[in-house]
TIVO-991204 format. One line per field, with one value per residue (C-alpha): residue in one letter; x, y, z. Coordinates in pm, 1 decimal, decimal comma. Layout:
BEGIN
res: [a | ...]
x: [X | ...]
y: [Y | ...]
z: [Z | ...]
This chain:
BEGIN
res: [x | x | x | x | x | x | x | x | x | x | x | x | x | x | x | x | x | x | x | x | x | x | x | x | x | x | x | x | x | x | x | x | x | x | x | x | x | x | x | x | x | x | x | x | x | x | x | x | x | x | x | x | x | x | x | x | x | x | x | x | x | x | x | x | x | x | x | x | x | x | x | x | x | x | x | x | x | x | x | x | x | x | x | x | x | x | x | x]
x: [14135,2 | 14238,9 | 14401,9 | 14625,7 | 14719,1 | 14788,4 | 14999,7 | 15192,5 | 15255,7 | 15312,5 | 15051,6 | 14744,1 | 14793,8 | 14736,1 | 14993,2 | 15244,7 | 15193,0 | 15242,3 | 15562,2 | 15695,0 | 15621,4 | 15799,8 | 16102,6 | 16113,1 | 16115,5 | 16400,3 | 16607,9 | 16536,9 | 16643,0 | 16966,9 | 17044,9 | 16988,1 | 17209,9 | 17497,3 | 17447,6 | 17378,3 | 17169,2 | 17034,4 | 17247,1 | 17551,2 | 17506,0 | 17468,7 | 17784,0 | 17972,3 | 17862,0 | 17955,6 | 18302,2 | 18349,9 | 18260,0 | 18480,6 | 18779,0 | 18709,6 | 18702,4 | 19037,5 | 19210,1 | 19055,8 | 19248,2 | 19567,8 | 19497,7 | 19447,2 | 19792,8 | 19936,1 | 19725,8 | 19911,9 | 20246,6 | 20137,9 | 20008,8 | 20337,3 | 20548,8 | 20335,6 | 20313,1 | 20692,2 | 20691,8 | 20356,2 | 20358,3 | 20702,2 | 20620,0 | 20290,7 | 20469,1 | 20735,0 | 20472,1 | 20272,5 | 20584,4 | 20680,2 | 20330,0 | 20324,5 | 20631,1 | 20460,9]
y: [13524,3 | 13866,8 | 13701,5 | 13504,6 | 13820,8 | 14010,3 | 13724,2 | 13708,4 | 14083,6 | 14121,7 | 14398,1 | 14526,0 | 14585,6 | 14962,3 | 15002,1 | 14793,2 | 15010,8 | 15328,9 | 15190,2 | 15088,1 | 15432,4 | 15610,2 | 15380,7 | 15414,4 | 15794,3 | 15787,3 | 15541,7 | 15731,2 | 16058,7 | 15909,2 | 15748,0 | 16081,4 | 16266,8 | 16020,7 | 15986,5 | 15615,0 | 15430,8 | 15076,5 | 14978,2 | 15146,4 | 14940,0 | 14622,0 | 14702,5 | 14769,6 | 14433,0 | 14263,5 | 14423,6 | 14327,2 | 13963,6 | 13953,7 | 14093,5 | 13855,6 | 13565,7 | 13666,6 | 13742,4 | 13440,3 | 13199,5 | 13395,3 | 13366,4 | 12991,6 | 12967,4 | 13150,8 | 12930,9 | 12623,2 | 12790,2 | 12890,2 | 12539,5 | 12377,5 | 12627,2 | 12598,3 | 12221,5 | 12196,2 | 12329,6 | 12215,4 | 11847,2 | 11764,7 | 11961,7 | 11770,5 | 11436,7 | 11525,5 | 11635,3 | 11313,3 | 11097,3 | 11272,4 | 11235,4 | 10857,7 | 10795,7 | 10937,5]
z: [4048,2 | 4181,7 | 4483,9 | 4247,6 | 4055,8 | 4378,2 | 4507,4 | 4178,9 | 4165,0 | 4538,0 | 4568,0 | 4388,3 | 4014,6 | 4044,4 | 4320,7 | 4124,9 | 3814,7 | 4021,5 | 4176,8 | 3836,1 | 3689,5 | 3976,0 | 3959,8 | 3578,9 | 3609,1 | 3861,2 | 3658,8 | 3334,8 | 3495,5 | 3627,2 | 3291,5 | 3115,5 | 3365,1 | 3321,6 | 2945,4 | 2960,0 | 2704,5 | 2718,2 | 2417,3 | 2571,0 | 2886,3 | 2680,0 | 2482,4 | 2806,5 | 2946,3 | 2619,4 | 2620,9 | 2986,0 | 2918,9 | 2608,5 | 2803,6 | 3089,4 | 2842,9 | 2688,7 | 3016,3 | 3184,1 | 2963,6 | 3023,9 | 3396,2 | 3357,7 | 3200,1 | 3499,6 | 3727,1 | 3602,5 | 3669,6 | 4018,8 | 4084,6 | 3988,3 | 4180,6 | 4493,9 | 4462,3 | 4455,3 | 4813,7 | 4953,7 | 4851,6 | 4996,3 | 5312,8 | 5344,4 | 5299,9 | 5556,9 | 5809,6 | 5752,7 | 5789,3 | 6111,7 | 6255,1 | 6180,2 | 6396,5 | 6706,2]
C-alpha cells in the first residue's frame, strides 16, 4: 500500500508535505511582497480572457481581409507558376 502512495506522490508522504510547506511559504511571501491575492489573480485571468475573446473576433474580421488581399496575389501567382511548370 505504501509503495502505491509513494509512487503516486513521487516521494514519501512526509517529504512531500515538507516540500509543499516550503514552496507554500516562498509563494506566499512573494505574493505578499507584490500585493497579489488569489482572487486578484483570478480576476486578472478573467479580464485577460474576456479581452482576448473580444479582440479575437475583431482579429478574425481582419483575418478575412488579409486572406482576400493575400489571395488576390498568391492564387494567380500559383496558377502562373503551375502553368509554366507544365510546359516544361
